[in-house]
C-alpha positions in Angstrom: -26.1 -16.5 -62.7 -29.2 -15.3 -61.1 -29.3 -13.7 -57.7 -31.2 -16.6 -56.2 -28.6 -19.0 -57.4 -25.7 -17.0 -55.8 -27.5 -16.8 -52.5 -28.1 -20.6 -52.6 -24.4 -21.2 -53.3 -23.3 -19.0 -50.4 -25.7 -20.7 -48.0 -24.4 -24.1 -49.0 -20.8 -23.0 -48.6 -21.5 -21.6 -45.1 -23.3 -24.7 -43.9 -20.4 -26.8 -45.3 -17.9 -24.6 -43.4 -19.9 -25.0 -40.2 -20.0 -28.8 -40.6 -16.2 -28.9 -40.9 -15.6 -26.8 -37.8 -15.2 -29.0 -34.7 -17.5 -28.5 -31.8 -16.2 -26.9 -28.6 -15.3 -29.2 -25.8 -14.9 -28.3 -22.2 -11.6 -29.6 -20.9 -11.1 -30.2 -17.2 -8.3 -31.7 -15.2 -8.8 -35.3 -14.2 -7.3 -34.4 -10.8 -9.8 -31.8 -9.7 -10.8 -34.0 -6.7 -7.2 -34.8 -5.8 -6.0 -33.9 -2.4 -4.4 -30.5 -2.3 -1.4 -29.7 -0.3 -2.5 -27.8 2.8 -1.5 -24.1 2.9 0.9 -23.2 5.6 -0.1 -20.1 7.5 2.5 -17.4 7.8 2.6 -17.7 11.5 4.4 -21.0 11.1 7.1 -19.1 9.2 7.6 -16.9 12.2 7.4 -19.8 14.7 9.9 -21.9 12.8 12.2 -18.9 12.4 12.6 -19.2 8.6 14.0 -16.5 6.5 10.5 -15.3 5.5 9.5 -15.2 9.1 12.6 -13.1 9.9 11.7 -10.7 7.1 8.2 -10.3 8.5 9.4 -9.8 12.1 12.1 -7.4 11.0 9.5 -5.3 9.2 7.4 -5.1 12.4 10.4 -4.2 14.5 11.5 -1.6 12.0 8.0 0.0 12.0 7.8 0.0 15.8 11.3 1.5 16.0 10.4 4.3 13.5 7.4 5.1 15.6 9.5 5.3 18.8 12.0 7.5 17.2 9.3 9.8 15.9 7.6 10.2 19.4 11.0 10.7 21.1 12.0 13.3 18.6 8.8 15.2 19.0 9.0 15.2 22.8 12.7 16.1 22.7 11.9 19.1 20.5 9.1 20.2 22.8 11.2 19.8 26.0 14.4 21.2 24.3 12.4 24.0 22.7 11.1 25.5 25.9 14.5 26.6 27.3 15.2 28.0 23.9 11.9 29.9 23.9 12.6 31.3 27.3 16.1 32.4 26.2 14.9 34.1 23.0 11.8 35.8 24.6 13.0 37.4 27.8 9.5 38.7 28.7 8.4 35.1 29.3 11.2 34.6 31.9 10.0 37.4 34.0 6.2 36.7 33.6 4.3 35.4 36.7 1.1 33.4 36.8 -0.6 33.2 40.2 2.6 34.5 41.7 4.6 31.6 40.2 7.2 32.2 37.6 6.0 31.1 34.2 9.1 29.0 33.3 8.6 27.0 36.5 4.9 26.5 35.9 5.5 25.3 32.4 8.4 23.0 33.3 6.7 21.6 36.3 3.1 21.5 35.2 2.9 21.3 31.4 5.8 19.0 30.5 4.3 15.9 32.3 1.0 16.0 30.6 2.9 16.3 27.3 4.8 13.1 28.2 1.5 11.3 29.1 -0.1 12.4 25.8 3.0 11.3 23.9 3.0 7.9 25.6 -0.7 7.4 25.0 -0.3 8.2 21.3 2.7 5.9 21.1 0.8 3.0 22.7 -2.2 3.6 20.5 -0.1 3.6 17.3 2.0 0.7 18.3 -1.1 -1.4 19.0 -2.4 -0.4 15.6 0.8 -1.5 13.9 0.6 -4.8 15.7 -3.1 -5.2 14.7 -2.2 -4.6 11.0 0.6 -7.1 11.3 -1.7 -9.7 12.8 -4.3 -9.1 10.1 -1.5 -9.6 7.5 -0.5 -12.9 9.1 -4.1 -14.1 9.2 -5.0 -13.0 5.6 -2.4 -15.0 3.8 
């Protein structure tokens, strides 16, 4: 067989195979325009006190409780650490600042600002936790 004859046979066999192959068809659902069930927002889960709503609320409460424990622990370490510091470093007990003993000045003047800063940080973080929770509820 000649080379031209072979190429003609190959061309014919390819076109026959293409003719036998079915054409692609796009299949769509006949119910694409059907009414869909409305999605329930997650806030209804909380309002109706379902198990899922309880899980979400327990998560928020747990997060806020962890934050409260952390802030209280830090403040307790600061307040509890000062007497320990004065006990371990006797020079601080006898030091005076503006004719006021340093332990009195620290306990009377510096503890309360520490409490205010701790409370401010707690409120800021608690509001951030609540904002993240509200975004989670709105997103889904």
